[in-house]
C-alpha positions in Angstrom: -0.1 0.0 0.1 2.6 2.3 -0.3 1.9 5.9 -2.7 4.0 8.8 -3.4 0.5 10.7 -2.7 1.2 11.6 0.9 3.1 15.1 0.3 5.3 16.2 2.7 3.5 19.2 3.8 0.1 16.5 4.4 3.4 14.4 6.4 3.7 17.1 8.5 0.3 18.2 8.7 -1.0 14.5 10.4 2.6 14.4 12.4 1.7 17.7 14.1 -2.2 16.6 14.6 -0.9 13.5 15.9 1.7 14.4 18.7 -1.1 17.4 20.1 -3.4 14.6 20.2 -1.3 12.1 22.1 -1.0 14.8 24.8 -4.6 16.4 24.7 -6.3 14.9 27.6 -9.9 16.1 27.1 -12.3 15.7 26.3 -11.7 12.2 27.0 -14.5 9.5 26.3 -13.8 7.3 29.9 -14.8 3.4 29.4 -13.4 1.8 32.9 -15.7 0.3 34.9 -16.0 2.1 38.4 -16.9 0.3 41.6 -16.6 3.1 43.8 -15.5 7.1 43.7 -11.7 6.0 44.8 -11.7 5.0 41.4 -12.2 8.1 39.8 -9.2 8.7 38.7 -8.6 11.1 35.6 -7.4 9.0 32.5 -3.5 9.9 32.8 -3.9 8.1 36.1 -4.6 4.8 34.8 -2.8 5.0 31.4 -0.4 7.3 31.6 0.9 7.1 27.9 -2.5 6.1 25.9 -4.4 8.9 27.8 -4.6 11.4 25.2 -6.2 11.6 21.6 -9.9 11.1 23.3 -9.6 7.6 24.3 -7.0 4.8 24.7 -7.2 2.8 20.9 -6.5 6.5 19.5 -3.7 7.7 21.0 -2.3 4.0 20.6 -2.9 4.5 17.0 -2.1 8.1 16.7 1.2 7.4 18.7 1.5 4.6 16.0 1.5 7.4 13.1 4.2 9.3 14.5 6.0 6.6 14.7 5.3 5.8 11.1 5.8 9.0 10.0 9.8 10.1 11.7 10.9 6.6 10.7 10.0 7.1 7.2 10.6 10.7 7.0 12.9 11.7 9.2 13.8 15.2 8.2 9.9 16.0 8.1 8.9 19.0 10.1 8.1 18.3 13.0 9.9 15.6 14.0 11.8 16.7 16.1 9.3 17.7 18.8 7.7 14.1 17.9 10.3 12.3 19.5 10.7 14.7 22.7 7.0 14.5 23.0 7.1 10.0 22.9 10.1 10.6 24.5 8.2 11.7 27.7 5.5 8.9 27.0 7.1 5.9 25.8 9.2 5.4 29.3 10.0 1.9 31.1 7.9 3.9 33.9 4.6 4.8 32.4 4.4 1.5 30.3 4.7 -1.0 33.4 1.6 1.3 34.7 -0.3 0.2 31.0 1.1 -2.9 31.3 0.0 -3.7 35.4 -3.8 -2.4 33.8 -4.1 -5.4 31.7 -2.4 -7.8 33.8 -5.8 -7.4 36.0 -8.8 -8.8 35.5 -10.2 -5.6 33.8 -7.3 -6.2 31.2 -9.1 -9.3 29.8 -11.4 -7.9 27.8 -10.9 -3.8 27.7 -9.9 -2.7 24.1 -10.3 -6.2 23.2 -10.1 -6.3 20.1 -9.3 -2.9 18.6 -7.5 -1.3 21.2 -4.8 -4.6 21.7 -4.7 -4.7 17.7 -3.3 -1.7 17.3 -0.9 -1.4 20.5 1.0 -5.2 18.3 0.8 -2.6 15.5 3.2 -0.3 17.2 5.5 -2.8 18.6 6.3 -4.6 15.5 6.5 -0.7 13.6 9.4 -0.2 16.6 11.0 -4.0 16.6 11.2 -3.3 12.5 12.6 0.2 13.0 15.8 -0.6 13.8 17.5 2.8 15.1 18.4 3.4 18.6 15.5 5.8 19.4 12.7 2.9 18.2 14.9 0.2 20.7 15.0 2.7 23.3 10.6 2.8 22.7 10.9 -0.6 21.9 12.0 -1.6 25.3 9.8 0.2 27.6 6.6 -0.8 25.2 7.6 -4.7 25.8 5.9 -5.7 29.1 2.6 -3.9 27.6 2.8 -5.9 24.2 3.6 -9.1 26.3 1.3 -8.6 28.0 -1.5 -7.9 25.0 -0.2 -10.4 23.2 -0.6 -13.3 25.6 -4.2 -11.4 25.9 -4.7 -12.1 21.9 -3.2 -15.3 21.8 -5.5 -16.7 24.7 -8.7 -14.7 22.9 -8.3 -16.1 19.4 -7.2 -19.4 20.1 -10.6 -19.7 22.3 -13.4 -17.9 20.5 -15.6 -20.0 18.2 -17.3 -17.0 17.0 -16.6 -13.6 15.2 -17.9 -10.3 15.5 -19.5 -9.0 12.3 -19.9 -5.4 12.6 -18.5 -2.1 11.1 -16.8 -0.9 14.5 -14.4 -1.7 17.2 -15.5 -4.9 18.1 -14.7 -6.4 14.4 -12.8 -9.6 14.8 -11.7 -9.5 11.3 -10.1 -6.3 11.0 -8.2 -6.4 14.2 -7.4 -9.7 13.1 -5.8 -8.9 10.0 -3.5 -6.1 11.8 -2.3 -8.4 14.3 -1.4 -10.9 11.4 0.3 -8.8 9.7 2.2 -7.4 12.8 2.9 -11.2 13.7 4.5 -11.7 10.4 6.7 -8.5 10.7 8.3 -9.9 13.4 7.9 -13.5 13.0 6.0 -14.6 15.9 5.1 -18.2 14.7 2.8 -18.6 17.4 1.3 -15.7 17.3 0.8 -16.3 13.4 -0.8 -19.6 13.4 -2.8 -18.9 15.9 -4.7 -15.8 13.1 -4.5 -18.0 10.5 -6.4 -20.7 12.4 -9.1 -18.2 13.7 -9.6 -17.1 10.3 -10.1 -20.3 9.0 -12.2 -21.0 12.2 -14.7 -18.1 11.8 -14.9 -17.2 7.9 -13.5 -20.2 5.8 -17.3 -21.4 4.7 -18.8 -17.9 4.9 -20.8 -17.8 1.3 -23.6 -16.1 0.0 -22.8 -12.6 2.0 -26.2 -11.3 3.2 -25.5 -8.1 5.4 -27.4 -4.7 5.2 -23.7 -2.1 5.2 -23.3 0.3 6.1 -24.5 0.8 9.4 -25.1 4.8 10.5 -21.7 4.3 12.6 -19.8 2.0 10.9 -16.1 2.8 9.8 -15.2 -1.2 8.7 -17.4 -2.5 6.5 -17.9 -6.1 7.5 -17.7 -7.5 4.3 -14.8 -6.3 2.9 -12.4 -6.6 6.1 -13.3 -10.3 6.0 -12.1 -10.5 3.0 -9.2 -8.3 3.4 -8.4 -10.7 6.1 -9.1 -13.7 4.2 -6.5 -13.1 1.8 -3.8 -12.7 3.8 -4.3 -16.5 4.9 -5.6 -18.6 1.4 -3.3 -19.0 -1.7 -4.4 -17.2 -4.2 -6.9 -19.7 -6.2 -8.3 -20.5 -3.0 -9.0 -16.9 -2.4 -10.4 -15.8 -5.8 -12.9 -18.9 -5.6 -13.5 -18.1 -2.0 -14.1 -14.3 -2.7 -16.6 -15.6 -5.6 -19.0 -17.7 -3.8 -18.7 -15.1 -0.9 -20.3 -12.2 -2.9 -21.3 -14.0 -6.1 -23.4 -10.8 -7.3 -21.1 -8.4 -6.6 -21.0 -6.4 -9.9 -25.1 -6.5 -9.4 -27.3 -3.1 -8.5 -27.7 -5.3 -4.9 -23.2 -3.9 -4.0 -23.4 -0.5 -5.5 -23.3 1.0 -1.6 -20.7 -1.3 -1.0 -18.9 -0.5 -4.5 -19.8 3.4 -4.1 -18.6 5.7 -0.9 -21.3 6.6 1.4 -21.8 10.4 1.2 -21.2 12.2 4.7 -24.0 14.6 5.6 -21.7 15.8 9.1 -18.3 14.8 9.0 -17.8 16.9 12.4 -20.3 14.7 13.8 -18.7 11.6 15.8 -20.7 9.0 14.0 -20.6 11.2 10.9 -16.7 11.1 11.1 -16.8 7.3 11.4 -18.7 7.5 7.7 -15.5 9.4 6.8 -13.2 6.8 7.9 -15.1 4.3 6.8 -14.4 5.1 3.1 -10.5 5.3 4.1 -10.1 1.6 4.7 -12.7 0.7 2.4 -10.1 2.2 -0.3 -7.6 -0.4 1.2 -9.8 -3.3 1.3 -10.8 -2.9 -2.1 -7.1 -1.9 -3.1 -5.8 -5.5 -1.0 -8.3 -7.5 -2.6 -7.5 -6.6 -6.3 -4.0 -7.5 -5.7 -5.2 -10.6 -4.5 -7.1 -11.5 -7.1 -5.6 -13.0 -10.3 -5.0 -11.1 -13.8 -8.4 -10.9 -15.5 -10.4 -11.5 -12.6 -14.1 -10.1 -13.2 -14.3 -8.5 -9.9 -10.0 -7.0 -10.3 -11.2 -3.7 -12.4 -14.0 -3.4 -10.1 -12.2 -3.5 -6.8 -9.5 -1.0 -8.7 -12.3 1.5 -9.3 -13.8 1.3 -5.8 -10.4 1.6 -3.9 -10.1 4.9 -6.3 -13.3 6.3 -5.5 -13.2 5.7 -1.8 -9.6 7.1 -1.4 -10.6 10.5 -3.3 -13.5 10.2 -1.1 -11.8 9.9 2.2 -9.2 12.1 1.9 -11.9 15.1 1.5 -12.4 14.9 5.4 -9.3 14.3 6.8 -8.7 17.8 8.2 -11.1 20.6 9.2 -13.6 19.1 10.9 -13.0 19.2 14.0 -11.5 16.8 17.0 -13.9 14.4 16.9 -13.0 13.2 13.0 -8.8 14.8 13.7 -8.0 12.6 16.9 -8.2 9.7 14.7 -8.8 10.0 10.7 -5.4 10.6 10.6 -4.2 7.6 11.3 -6.5 5.8 8.4 -5.5 8.1 5.5 -1.9 7.3 6.8 -2.3 3.9 6.7 -4.5 4.2 3.4 -1.0 5.3 1.7 1.9 4.4 3.5 0.7 1.0 5.2 2.8 -0.3 8.1 6.6 -2.0 8.8 
């Protein structure tokens, strides 16, 4: 998914936004179970690394965004400030506080699977970079990454059913991200568990009949599932699976999947979800197109859909307030730069 479309000016703007976001404590979406007034403590107390950017998972992936941009473009405007801010957050002491939370009872399910997936993506980004700076941050993050790797292994090994939603609970999206991270760092055990889960959940899926999108979707259940399956099946198997899964993709029924969904209010929190849907659909369509053999009847359709969604999604990345800007930049950068 590497691309030259992300010019330095836009990349610097994404970086500045991410750096501001990870330091911004309010507004905050506070989602912990609270048993007493004594537990009503600031988010930064419980999560000294990932308390900014509105919610924990957004702070994790905005941190990944800052790391990714500094890694790829070390001379980018704002890179020095980004490194200084990341140095202040990714410390052994603060990461240990995060790890201790996830070792506890709430850590079994809190931010599962979306936040866990982005944390493992961040971990893999640091491990594959190879610089002294990345090594410092990776060492600090290791206790938290180890806890969530083990949590993901246990959960994905035993989860009988997937979550086919267009929001954070979607299991295909998280498993795709974790599978890529595991392969990037040669984690054979985690790779095998992800592949087994994908096949257990989706190998026999045929004739998809869902109605997409819902008003709050930022993922397409059909397309993230397809994007996962192209990772675990060989080319011929995937082509056959995809044909059976969406046998009438070129018919009017699926125009709503092939074409971007209008976003009535991109500044509304759920409107921003639909903005992000265009971006995630763009990389899903692109990946599906590249996985299909040349001449396949859906390949050009997928490429056309990818381009339409890319153009639509980028329109909403800036200028629509914090509800959008605390997270959309990650999806835009992932679309054009990928990871690792």
